[in-house]
BADOGU-653443 format. One record per residue (C-alpha): residue number from 1; x, y, z. Coordinates in nm, 2 decimals. Example, Ala and Ser with C-alpha at 12.3 -4.5 7.8 and 13.67 -1.06 7.14 Angstrom:
# residues 2
<node 1, <1.23, -0.45, 0.78>>
<node 2, <1.37, -0.11, 0.71>>
//
This chain:
# residues 524
<node 1, <3.60, 0.69, -2.48>>
<node 2, <3.28, 0.87, -2.37>>
<node 3, <3.09, 0.54, -2.36>>
<node 4, <3.36, 0.37, -2.16>>
<node 5, <3.38, 0.65, -1.90>>
<node 6, <3.01, 0.66, -1.85>>
<node 7, <2.98, 0.29, -1.81>>
<node 8, <3.26, 0.29, -1.55>>
<node 9, <3.08, 0.56, -1.36>>
<node 10, <2.76, 0.36, -1.35>>
<node 11, <2.95, 0.05, -1.25>>
<node 12, <3.13, 0.22, -0.96>>
<node 13, <2.80, 0.35, -0.82>>
<node 14, <2.63, 0.01, -0.86>>
<node 15, <2.89, -0.17, -0.65>>
<node 16, <2.89, 0.10, -0.39>>
<node 17, <3.24, 0.25, -0.42>>
<node 18, <3.28, 0.54, -0.17>>
<node 19, <3.33, 0.89, -0.31>>
<node 20, <3.36, 1.23, -0.15>>
<node 21, <3.07, 1.37, -0.36>>
<node 22, <2.88, 1.30, -0.67>>
<node 23, <3.01, 1.44, -1.00>>
<node 24, <2.92, 1.80, -1.07>>
<node 25, <2.75, 1.71, -1.40>>
<node 26, <2.57, 1.40, -1.27>>
<node 27, <2.26, 1.35, -1.06>>
<node 28, <2.26, 1.03, -0.86>>
<node 29, <1.93, 0.90, -0.72>>
<node 30, <1.90, 0.61, -0.46>>
<node 31, <1.57, 0.43, -0.52>>
<node 32, <1.44, 0.07, -0.54>>
<node 33, <1.44, -0.04, -0.91>>
<node 34, <1.27, -0.38, -0.86>>
<node 35, <0.94, -0.25, -0.99>>
<node 36, <1.06, -0.19, -1.34>>
<node 37, <0.93, -0.41, -1.61>>
<node 38, <0.98, -0.20, -1.92>>
<node 39, <1.07, 0.14, -2.05>>
<node 40, <0.86, 0.11, -2.36>>
<node 41, <0.58, 0.37, -2.33>>
<node 42, <0.34, 0.12, -2.48>>
<node 43, <0.41, -0.12, -2.19>>
<node 44, <0.56, 0.07, -1.89>>
<node 45, <0.30, 0.11, -1.62>>
<node 46, <0.50, 0.12, -1.29>>
<node 47, <0.60, 0.40, -1.07>>
<node 48, <0.97, 0.44, -1.15>>
<node 49, <0.95, 0.35, -1.52>>
<node 50, <0.66, 0.60, -1.57>>
<node 51, <0.85, 0.87, -1.38>>
<node 52, <1.15, 0.81, -1.60>>
<node 53, <0.94, 0.82, -1.91>>
<node 54, <0.84, 1.18, -1.83>>
<node 55, <1.21, 1.27, -1.87>>
<node 56, <1.26, 1.07, -2.18>>
<node 57, <0.95, 1.11, -2.40>>
<node 58, <0.72, 1.39, -2.50>>
<node 59, <0.35, 1.37, -2.58>>
<node 60, <0.16, 1.60, -2.82>>
<node 61, <0.01, 1.78, -2.52>>
<node 62, <0.14, 1.80, -2.17>>
<node 63, <0.06, 1.95, -1.83>>
<node 64, <0.17, 2.28, -1.70>>
<node 65, <0.44, 2.21, -1.43>>
<node 66, <0.29, 2.47, -1.20>>
<node 67, <-0.08, 2.38, -1.26>>
<node 68, <-0.15, 2.01, -1.32>>
<node 69, <-0.50, 2.09, -1.45>>
<node 70, <-0.38, 2.32, -1.73>>
<node 71, <-0.29, 2.18, -2.07>>
<node 72, <0.01, 2.32, -2.26>>
<node 73, <0.19, 2.24, -2.59>>
<node 74, <0.42, 1.94, -2.60>>
<node 75, <0.54, 1.81, -2.93>>
<node 76, <0.23, 1.98, -3.08>>
<node 77, <0.27, 2.36, -3.09>>
<node 78, <-0.11, 2.40, -3.14>>
<node 79, <-0.43, 2.20, -3.18>>
<node 80, <-0.78, 2.27, -3.31>>
<node 81, <-1.10, 2.09, -3.39>>
<node 82, <-1.07, 1.85, -3.67>>
<node 83, <-1.30, 1.77, -3.96>>
<node 84, <-1.57, 1.61, -3.75>>
<node 85, <-1.72, 1.65, -3.40>>
<node 86, <-1.50, 1.37, -3.27>>
<node 87, <-1.16, 1.48, -3.41>>
<node 88, <-0.86, 1.70, -3.33>>
<node 89, <-0.59, 1.83, -3.56>>
<node 90, <-0.24, 1.89, -3.42>>
<node 91, <0.04, 2.10, -3.57>>
<node 92, <0.38, 1.97, -3.47>>
<node 93, <0.65, 2.19, -3.33>>
<node 94, <0.89, 2.34, -3.59>>
<node 95, <1.23, 2.17, -3.58>>
<node 96, <1.14, 1.90, -3.33>>
<node 97, <1.39, 1.61, -3.33>>
<node 98, <1.43, 1.29, -3.15>>
<node 99, <1.74, 1.21, -2.95>>
<node 100, <1.86, 1.01, -3.26>>
<node 101, <1.85, 1.33, -3.46>>
<node 102, <1.55, 1.21, -3.67>>
<node 103, <1.29, 1.47, -3.73>>
<node 104, <0.95, 1.43, -3.56>>
<node 105, <0.69, 1.38, -3.83>>
<node 106, <0.31, 1.30, -3.84>>
<node 107, <0.41, 0.94, -3.94>>
<node 108, <0.58, 0.91, -3.60>>
<node 109, <0.26, 1.02, -3.42>>
<node 110, <0.06, 0.76, -3.62>>
<node 111, <0.32, 0.49, -3.56>>
<node 112, <0.32, 0.56, -3.18>>
<node 113, <-0.05, 0.55, -3.13>>
<node 114, <-0.11, 0.26, -3.36>>
<node 115, <0.17, 0.04, -3.20>>
<node 116, <0.05, 0.11, -2.85>>
<node 117, <-0.30, 0.00, -2.94>>
<node 118, <-0.18, -0.30, -3.14>>
<node 119, <0.07, -0.42, -2.88>>
<node 120, <-0.22, -0.41, -2.63>>
<node 121, <0.00, -0.40, -2.32>>
<node 122, <-0.11, -0.30, -1.97>>
<node 123, <-0.16, 0.08, -2.04>>
<node 124, <-0.34, 0.03, -2.37>>
<node 125, <-0.68, 0.06, -2.20>>
<node 126, <-0.61, 0.44, -2.18>>
<node 127, <-0.61, 0.48, -2.56>>
<node 128, <-0.90, 0.23, -2.58>>
<node 129, <-1.11, 0.49, -2.41>>
<node 130, <-1.13, 0.66, -2.75>>
<node 131, <-1.28, 0.35, -2.90>>
<node 132, <-0.96, 0.25, -3.07>>
<node 133, <-0.90, -0.11, -3.13>>
<node 134, <-0.62, -0.30, -3.32>>
<node 135, <-0.87, -0.34, -3.60>>
<node 136, <-0.98, 0.03, -3.64>>
<node 137, <-0.70, 0.24, -3.50>>
<node 138, <-0.53, 0.31, -3.83>>
<node 139, <-0.85, 0.45, -3.97>>
<node 140, <-0.85, 0.72, -3.70>>
<node 141, <-0.50, 0.85, -3.76>>
<node 142, <-0.43, 1.06, -4.07>>
<node 143, <-0.14, 1.29, -4.17>>
<node 144, <-0.30, 1.62, -4.31>>
<node 145, <0.02, 1.79, -4.41>>
<node 146, <0.40, 1.78, -4.36>>
<node 147, <0.36, 1.89, -4.00>>
<node 148, <0.00, 1.82, -3.92>>
<node 149, <-0.18, 1.51, -3.80>>
<node 150, <-0.55, 1.45, -3.73>>
<node 151, <-0.69, 1.20, -3.49>>
<node 152, <-1.06, 1.09, -3.46>>
<node 153, <-1.25, 0.87, -3.23>>
<node 154, <-1.58, 0.68, -3.20>>
<node 155, <-1.63, 0.69, -2.83>>
<node 156, <-1.88, 0.93, -2.68>>
<node 157, <-1.63, 1.16, -2.51>>
<node 158, <-1.54, 1.52, -2.57>>
<node 159, <-1.23, 1.69, -2.69>>
<node 160, <-1.11, 1.81, -2.35>>
<node 161, <-1.11, 1.45, -2.21>>
<node 162, <-0.93, 1.33, -2.52>>
<node 163, <-0.66, 1.59, -2.48>>
<node 164, <-0.61, 1.48, -2.12>>
<node 165, <-0.59, 1.12, -2.22>>
<node 166, <-0.31, 1.22, -2.46>>
<node 167, <-0.09, 1.34, -2.17>>
<node 168, <-0.05, 0.99, -2.04>>
<node 169, <0.29, 0.82, -2.09>>
<node 170, <0.13, 0.56, -2.32>>
<node 171, <0.06, 0.84, -2.56>>
<node 172, <0.43, 0.93, -2.58>>
<node 173, <0.56, 0.99, -2.93>>
<node 174, <0.82, 0.73, -3.03>>
<node 175, <1.09, 0.76, -3.30>>
<node 176, <0.93, 0.53, -3.56>>
<node 177, <1.25, 0.49, -3.77>>
<node 178, <1.46, 0.39, -3.47>>
<node 179, <1.20, 0.16, -3.33>>
<node 180, <1.15, -0.01, -3.66>>
<node 181, <1.52, -0.06, -3.71>>
<node 182, <1.52, -0.27, -3.39>>
<node 183, <1.20, -0.46, -3.46>>
<node 184, <1.21, -0.84, -3.41>>
<node 185, <0.94, -1.03, -3.60>>
<node 186, <0.63, -0.81, -3.54>>
<node 187, <0.71, -0.67, -3.20>>
<node 188, <0.73, -0.31, -3.33>>
<node 189, <1.05, -0.26, -3.14>>
<node 190, <0.90, -0.36, -2.81>>
<node 191, <1.18, -0.60, -2.71>>
<node 192, <1.45, -0.33, -2.77>>
<node 193, <1.25, -0.04, -2.62>>
<node 194, <1.21, -0.23, -2.29>>
<node 195, <1.57, -0.13, -2.21>>
<node 196, <1.64, 0.15, -2.46>>
<node 197, <1.46, 0.47, -2.56>>
<node 198, <1.35, 0.65, -2.87>>
<node 199, <1.21, 0.98, -2.74>>
<node 200, <1.26, 1.35, -2.77>>
<node 201, <1.26, 1.49, -2.42>>
<node 202, <1.56, 1.61, -2.21>>
<node 203, <1.72, 1.27, -2.16>>
<node 204, <1.78, 0.94, -2.33>>
<node 205, <1.86, 0.60, -2.19>>
<node 206, <2.23, 0.54, -2.20>>
<node 207, <2.24, 0.21, -2.01>>
<node 208, <2.00, 0.00, -1.81>>
<node 209, <2.12, -0.29, -1.59>>
<node 210, <1.81, -0.46, -1.44>>
<node 211, <1.81, -0.45, -1.06>>
<node 212, <2.12, -0.23, -1.06>>
<node 213, <2.11, 0.10, -1.24>>
<node 214, <1.94, 0.32, -1.50>>
<node 215, <2.18, 0.57, -1.66>>
<node 216, <2.03, 0.86, -1.86>>
<node 217, <2.23, 1.10, -2.07>>
<node 218, <2.15, 1.45, -2.19>>
<node 219, <1.96, 1.47, -2.52>>
<node 220, <2.13, 1.74, -2.73>>
<node 221, <1.83, 1.77, -2.96>>
<node 222, <1.58, 1.85, -2.68>>
<node 223, <1.38, 2.17, -2.71>>
<node 224, <1.49, 2.26, -2.35>>
<node 225, <1.84, 2.15, -2.29>>
<node 226, <1.90, 1.97, -1.95>>
<node 227, <2.14, 2.14, -1.71>>
<node 228, <2.31, 1.81, -1.60>>
<node 229, <2.48, 1.58, -1.84>>
<node 230, <2.39, 1.25, -1.67>>
<node 231, <2.13, 1.11, -1.43>>
<node 232, <2.19, 0.77, -1.26>>
<node 233, <1.91, 0.59, -1.08>>
<node 234, <2.09, 0.35, -0.85>>
<node 235, <1.91, 0.05, -0.71>>
<node 236, <1.94, 0.05, -0.33>>
<node 237, <1.70, -0.21, -0.19>>
<node 238, <1.72, -0.11, 0.18>>
<node 239, <1.56, 0.21, 0.31>>
<node 240, <1.83, 0.24, 0.58>>
<node 241, <2.10, 0.22, 0.31>>
<node 242, <1.93, 0.49, 0.11>>
<node 243, <1.92, 0.72, 0.41>>
<node 244, <2.29, 0.66, 0.48>>
<node 245, <2.39, 0.74, 0.12>>
<node 246, <2.20, 1.07, 0.11>>
<node 247, <2.33, 1.16, 0.46>>
<node 248, <2.69, 1.10, 0.36>>
<node 249, <2.65, 1.28, 0.02>>
<node 250, <2.71, 0.97, -0.18>>
<node 251, <2.39, 1.03, -0.37>>
<node 252, <2.20, 1.35, -0.45>>
<node 253, <1.84, 1.23, -0.40>>
<node 254, <1.68, 0.95, -0.20>>
<node 255, <1.32, 0.81, -0.24>>
<node 256, <1.10, 0.58, -0.04>>
<node 257, <1.23, 0.63, 0.31>>
<node 258, <1.02, 0.57, 0.62>>
<node 259, <0.87, 0.85, 0.82>>
<node 260, <1.12, 0.82, 1.10>>
<node 261, <1.41, 0.83, 0.85>>
<node 262, <1.27, 1.15, 0.69>>
<node 263, <1.22, 1.30, 1.03>>
<node 264, <1.59, 1.23, 1.12>>
<node 265, <1.72, 1.36, 0.79>>
<node 266, <1.55, 1.70, 0.85>>
<node 267, <1.79, 1.75, 1.13>>
<node 268, <2.10, 1.66, 0.93>>
<node 269, <2.33, 1.92, 0.78>>
<node 270, <2.36, 1.91, 0.40>>
<node 271, <2.02, 1.75, 0.35>>
<node 272, <1.68, 1.89, 0.29>>
<node 273, <1.34, 1.71, 0.28>>
<node 274, <1.09, 1.83, 0.02>>
<node 275, <0.72, 1.75, 0.02>>
<node 276, <0.55, 1.73, -0.32>>
<node 277, <0.18, 1.68, -0.38>>
<node 278, <0.08, 1.33, -0.50>>
<node 279, <-0.23, 1.18, -0.66>>
<node 280, <-0.16, 0.84, -0.53>>
<node 281, <-0.44, 0.68, -0.34>>
<node 282, <-0.36, 0.37, -0.13>>
<node 283, <-0.62, 0.10, -0.09>>
<node 284, <-0.68, -0.25, 0.04>>
<node 285, <-0.83, -0.46, -0.25>>
<node 286, <-0.99, -0.80, -0.24>>
<node 287, <-0.99, -1.06, -0.52>>
<node 288, <-1.36, -1.14, -0.53>>
<node 289, <-1.30, -1.44, -0.76>>
<node 290, <-1.04, -1.61, -0.55>>
<node 291, <-1.15, -1.98, -0.52>>
<node 292, <-0.93, -2.05, -0.22>>
<node 293, <-1.09, -1.78, -0.01>>
<node 294, <-1.46, -1.71, -0.11>>
<node 295, <-1.49, -1.48, 0.19>>
<node 296, <-1.33, -1.20, -0.01>>
<node 297, <-1.62, -1.19, -0.26>>
<node 298, <-1.88, -1.13, 0.02>>
<node 299, <-2.00, -0.76, 0.03>>
<node 300, <-2.06, -0.80, 0.41>>
<node 301, <-1.69, -0.87, 0.46>>
<node 302, <-1.60, -0.56, 0.25>>
<node 303, <-1.83, -0.36, 0.48>>
<node 304, <-1.68, -0.50, 0.80>>
<node 305, <-1.33, -0.44, 0.66>>
<node 306, <-1.40, -0.07, 0.64>>
<node 307, <-1.45, -0.06, 1.02>>
<node 308, <-1.13, -0.26, 1.09>>
<node 309, <-0.89, 0.00, 0.95>>
<node 310, <-0.75, 0.24, 1.21>>
<node 311, <-0.72, 0.53, 0.96>>
<node 312, <-0.62, 0.80, 1.19>>
<node 313, <-0.36, 0.60, 1.37>>
<node 314, <-0.20, 0.49, 1.04>>
<node 315, <-0.18, 0.85, 0.90>>
<node 316, <-0.09, 1.04, 1.22>>
<node 317, <0.11, 0.79, 1.43>>
<node 318, <0.26, 0.52, 1.21>>
<node 319, <0.32, 0.74, 0.90>>
<node 320, <0.36, 1.06, 1.09>>
<node 321, <0.17, 1.29, 0.86>>
<node 322, <0.34, 1.17, 0.54>>
<node 323, <0.00, 1.04, 0.43>>
<node 324, <-0.35, 1.17, 0.50>>
<node 325, <-0.68, 0.98, 0.55>>
<node 326, <-0.87, 0.96, 0.22>>
<node 327, <-1.16, 0.73, 0.15>>
<node 328, <-1.26, 0.78, -0.21>>
<node 329, <-1.10, 0.68, -0.54>>
<node 330, <-1.05, 1.03, -0.67>>
<node 331, <-0.75, 1.21, -0.50>>
<node 332, <-0.78, 1.55, -0.35>>
<node 333, <-0.66, 1.80, -0.60>>
<node 334, <-0.88, 1.66, -0.88>>
<node 335, <-1.20, 1.83, -0.98>>
<node 336, <-1.50, 1.66, -0.81>>
<node 337, <-1.29, 1.46, -0.55>>
<node 338, <-1.51, 1.34, -0.27>>
<node 339, <-1.34, 1.42, 0.06>>
<node 340, <-1.58, 1.27, 0.31>>
<node 341, <-1.44, 1.01, 0.56>>
<node 342, <-1.75, 0.82, 0.69>>
<node 343, <-1.55, 0.52, 0.83>>
<node 344, <-1.34, 0.49, 1.14>>
<node 345, <-1.19, 0.21, 1.35>>
<node 346, <-1.49, 0.03, 1.52>>
<node 347, <-1.42, -0.33, 1.61>>
<node 348, <-1.77, -0.39, 1.76>>
<node 349, <-1.95, -0.26, 1.46>>
<node 350, <-1.73, -0.48, 1.24>>
<node 351, <-1.80, -0.79, 1.45>>
<node 352, <-2.17, -0.72, 1.43>>
<node 353, <-2.16, -0.71, 1.05>>
<node 354, <-1.96, -1.03, 1.03>>
<node 355, <-2.19, -1.21, 1.28>>
<node 356, <-2.51, -1.10, 1.09>>
<node 357, <-2.36, -1.22, 0.77>>
<node 358, <-2.27, -1.56, 0.92>>
<node 359, <-1.90, -1.51, 0.88>>
<node 360, <-1.74, -1.71, 1.16>>
<node 361, <-1.46, -1.59, 1.39>>
<node 362, <-1.11, -1.71, 1.29>>
<node 363, <-1.15, -1.62, 0.92>>
<node 364, <-0.82, -1.55, 0.75>>
<node 365, <-0.68, -1.43, 0.42>>
<node 366, <-0.34, -1.34, 0.27>>
<node 367, <-0.23, -0.99, 0.20>>
<node 368, <0.03, -0.93, -0.07>>
<node 369, <0.24, -0.61, -0.03>>
<node 370, <0.56, -0.46, -0.16>>
<node 371, <0.86, -0.54, 0.06>>
<node 372, <0.94, -0.17, 0.11>>
<node 373, <0.81, 0.11, 0.34>>
<node 374, <0.53, 0.20, 0.40>>
<node 375, <0.37, -0.12, 0.27>>
<node 376, <0.52, -0.36, 0.52>>
<node 377, <0.44, -0.12, 0.81>>
<node 378, <0.08, -0.06, 0.70>>
<node 379, <0.04, -0.44, 0.65>>
<node 380, <0.15, -0.51, 1.00>>
<node 381, <-0.09, -0.25, 1.14>>
<node 382, <-0.38, -0.39, 0.94>>
<node 383, <-0.28, -0.74, 1.07>>
<node 384, <-0.32, -0.61, 1.43>>
<node 385, <-0.64, -0.41, 1.38>>
<node 386, <-0.82, -0.70, 1.19>>
<node 387, <-0.71, -0.95, 1.45>>
<node 388, <-0.91, -0.75, 1.71>>
<node 389, <-1.22, -0.89, 1.53>>
<node 390, <-1.07, -1.24, 1.51>>
<node 391, <-0.99, -1.19, 1.14>>
<node 392, <-0.64, -1.30, 1.06>>
<node 393, <-0.41, -1.17, 0.79>>
<node 394, <-0.11, -1.36, 0.65>>
<node 395, <0.13, -1.10, 0.51>>
<node 396, <0.32, -1.19, 0.19>>
<node 397, <0.59, -0.93, 0.11>>
<node 398, <0.72, -0.94, -0.25>>
<node 399, <0.93, -0.73, -0.49>>
<node 400, <0.72, -0.46, -0.66>>
<node 401, <0.75, -0.62, -1.01>>
<node 402, <0.62, -0.95, -0.87>>
<node 403, <0.32, -0.77, -0.71>>
<node 404, <0.22, -0.62, -1.04>>
<node 405, <0.25, -0.96, -1.20>>
<node 406, <0.02, -1.11, -0.94>>
<node 407, <-0.23, -0.83, -0.97>>
<node 408, <-0.25, -0.85, -1.35>>
<node 409, <-0.28, -1.23, -1.34>>
<node 410, <-0.55, -1.22, -1.06>>
<node 411, <-0.30, -1.43, -0.86>>
<node 412, <-0.36, -1.28, -0.51>>
<node 413, <-0.62, -1.29, -0.23>>
<node 414, <-0.58, -0.93, -0.12>>
<node 415, <-0.34, -0.64, -0.18>>
<node 416, <-0.24, -0.31, -0.02>>
<node 417, <-0.11, -0.09, -0.29>>
<node 418, <-0.15, 0.25, -0.46>>
<node 419, <-0.32, 0.38, -0.77>>
<node 420, <-0.21, 0.69, -0.95>>
<node 421, <-0.40, 0.88, -1.21>>
<node 422, <-0.27, 0.84, -1.57>>
<node 423, <-0.40, 1.18, -1.68>>
<node 424, <-0.56, 1.48, -1.49>>
<node 425, <-0.92, 1.39, -1.52>>
<node 426, <-1.17, 1.21, -1.30>>
<node 427, <-1.23, 0.95, -1.56>>
<node 428, <-0.87, 0.82, -1.52>>
<node 429, <-0.94, 0.67, -1.18>>
<node 430, <-1.31, 0.60, -1.25>>
<node 431, <-1.23, 0.39, -1.55>>
<node 432, <-1.00, 0.18, -1.33>>
<node 433, <-1.20, 0.14, -1.02>>
<node 434, <-1.55, 0.15, -1.16>>
<node 435, <-1.55, -0.01, -1.50>>
<node 436, <-1.53, -0.38, -1.60>>
<node 437, <-1.69, -0.47, -1.93>>
<node 438, <-1.68, -0.81, -2.11>>
<node 439, <-1.39, -0.81, -2.36>>
<node 440, <-1.28, -0.47, -2.24>>
<node 441, <-0.96, -0.34, -2.07>>
<node 442, <-0.82, -0.53, -1.77>>
<node 443, <-0.90, -0.26, -1.53>>
<node 444, <-0.85, -0.27, -1.15>>
<node 445, <-1.22, -0.38, -1.13>>
<node 446, <-1.13, -0.67, -1.36>>
<node 447, <-0.82, -0.76, -1.16>>
<node 448, <-1.04, -0.79, -0.85>>
<node 449, <-1.30, -0.99, -1.04>>
<node 450, <-1.57, -0.74, -0.96>>
<node 451, <-1.86, -0.78, -1.21>>
<node 452, <-2.04, -0.44, -1.23>>
<node 453, <-2.24, -0.39, -1.56>>
<node 454, <-2.46, -0.12, -1.41>>
<node 455, <-2.17, 0.08, -1.25>>
<node 456, <-1.96, 0.04, -1.57>>
<node 457, <-2.25, 0.20, -1.77>>
<node 458, <-2.26, 0.48, -1.51>>
<node 459, <-1.89, 0.53, -1.56>>
<node 460, <-1.92, 0.55, -1.93>>
<node 461, <-2.21, 0.80, -1.90>>
<node 462, <-2.00, 1.02, -1.68>>
<node 463, <-1.72, 1.03, -1.93>>
<node 464, <-1.97, 1.12, -2.21>>
<node 465, <-2.13, 1.40, -2.01>>
<node 466, <-2.05, 1.74, -2.16>>
<node 467, <-2.20, 1.96, -1.89>>
<node 468, <-1.93, 2.02, -1.63>>
<node 469, <-2.16, 2.05, -1.34>>
<node 470, <-2.35, 1.73, -1.43>>
<node 471, <-2.03, 1.55, -1.50>>
<node 472, <-1.90, 1.64, -1.15>>
<node 473, <-2.23, 1.52, -1.00>>
<node 474, <-2.20, 1.19, -1.18>>
<node 475, <-1.84, 1.13, -1.05>>
<node 476, <-1.95, 1.22, -0.70>>
<node 477, <-2.23, 0.96, -0.72>>
<node 478, <-1.98, 0.70, -0.84>>
<node 479, <-1.74, 0.78, -0.56>>
<node 480, <-2.01, 0.76, -0.30>>
<node 481, <-2.13, 0.42, -0.44>>
<node 482, <-1.79, 0.27, -0.43>>
<node 483, <-1.70, 0.42, -0.10>>
<node 484, <-1.99, 0.24, 0.06>>
<node 485, <-1.99, -0.09, -0.13>>
<node 486, <-1.69, -0.22, -0.33>>
<node 487, <-1.40, -0.46, -0.29>>
<node 488, <-1.17, -0.17, -0.22>>
<node 489, <-1.11, 0.00, 0.11>>
<node 490, <-0.95, 0.33, 0.02>>
<node 491, <-0.74, 0.44, 0.31>>
<node 492, <-0.48, 0.71, 0.24>>
<node 493, <-0.36, 0.97, -0.01>>
<node 494, <0.01, 1.01, -0.03>>
<node 495, <0.24, 1.30, -0.02>>
<node 496, <0.57, 1.25, -0.19>>
<node 497, <0.86, 1.32, 0.05>>
<node 498, <1.20, 1.33, -0.11>>
<node 499, <1.54, 1.37, 0.05>>
<node 500, <1.78, 1.60, -0.14>>
<node 501, <2.13, 1.73, -0.09>>
<node 502, <2.11, 2.10, -0.02>>
<node 503, <2.34, 2.19, -0.31>>
<node 504, <2.06, 2.08, -0.55>>
<node 505, <1.86, 2.36, -0.71>>
<node 506, <1.55, 2.36, -0.93>>
<node 507, <1.38, 2.05, -0.79>>
<node 508, <1.02, 2.02, -0.89>>
<node 509, <0.77, 1.73, -0.91>>
<node 510, <0.41, 1.74, -1.02>>
<node 511, <0.11, 1.58, -0.86>>
<node 512, <0.10, 1.30, -1.12>>
<node 513, <0.48, 1.24, -1.13>>
<node 514, <0.67, 0.98, -0.93>>
<node 515, <1.01, 1.13, -1.00>>
<node 516, <1.16, 1.48, -1.02>>
<node 517, <1.18, 1.66, -1.36>>
<node 518, <1.55, 1.62, -1.42>>
<node 519, <1.60, 1.88, -1.69>>
<node 520, <1.59, 2.18, -1.46>>
<node 521, <1.81, 2.05, -1.19>>
<node 522, <2.15, 2.22, -1.12>>
<node 523, <2.42, 2.18, -0.85>>
<node 524, <2.60, 2.46, -0.69>>
//
């Protein structure tokens, strides 16, 4: 009966049946779900899926919810140096259980890390930073007792960076018994985990209907019991519909509204708009290997493009302060972030650069963006500002999942999109923007076809630097180098505005999270 009732609840919300208020024991969220590809921690790498994973899975180590730079115990109650300089030993939390009821064991930790590396999906490059490969990963994972596990690594990085790497969703600990039960051929449960869960956090996936709804239910074995029984993320494609639903009280939370919509909601009774810090940086990226438009591989064009973005107008007028001008790949709030903004809108300077490089007037390229705010709005503004220098942009709006597919397949000319840190360390973004090595991870630099052996070596040296001051200096130099000459024009840093019904209490969202923590939410 419980299964039948919950399914009916989800179905009624999906088809949009009107109701006076959402159920007291259920949180209902209006949000686009078209970016979801998978809920397997070894594969998920998109905003909503990663935000959901934070509520479904635990890592050995996690971040303090009130201080994103502070590490605190997760499934590991303690950790210490291991048997070598490049090793750590973790003691698992007493009595920890997965949502299935299975006990969390060192074998689950080994299974989780090994499967993520062996599956080699999009986020696997994070664990590859430790020097782990499908061939050697098992030799670096060892159970040292009934509740202890030791990991080691070959890469020249220190223990603090390793701990921060292990806070990423790809390092989530998966119920090995449950995943293995659903294994097909040698997929290590990947097919099943794309739409199901095997975690130990506050919620578990009850039902997922692609493009319609994700239904989470309370995990009764969680260390910290959730206050609400159910969470339903309802796919609502149109921002105007999301605004109407939150305004009427048909949902409790609404994401991805436009600046004007948030401004209007601030005046509505029963609704509050919260502003959370975000580590998302938004950039215009060029595919330097695109054969249809070789212009995009020309460094002179990259330089001119920096002067064809009206940064201040975008942040202050179009986006009404929801985003701030930011021109380096590390977000503000991260140690060593470069906050200089040397570029501004200057059409004549851009024209002079283009002319000197022999780039003729009338050049054009296509820009792929997500078909949601603020991407369409920013794309149209870029189209207008570039046109002033006789450079023309063809906008190609697509669903979010399609955009990620195009990016990962290098099937685009240019994109305007965000990048979020996978863990709270400068190397998270540096390894994406400033590293591209043969046979290595398919980083953002790889996706744009930017071949940078020297910069990649500098990035690796920064990760290996043990002196904090020198390490900060290295990342400052990397940011300055890419700020001046790279196929990325970093434009904005986001702030996460969220519309909430005013009877919702305990709302909190960290700088690296894309969704609220659901476990502490209550309704009054």
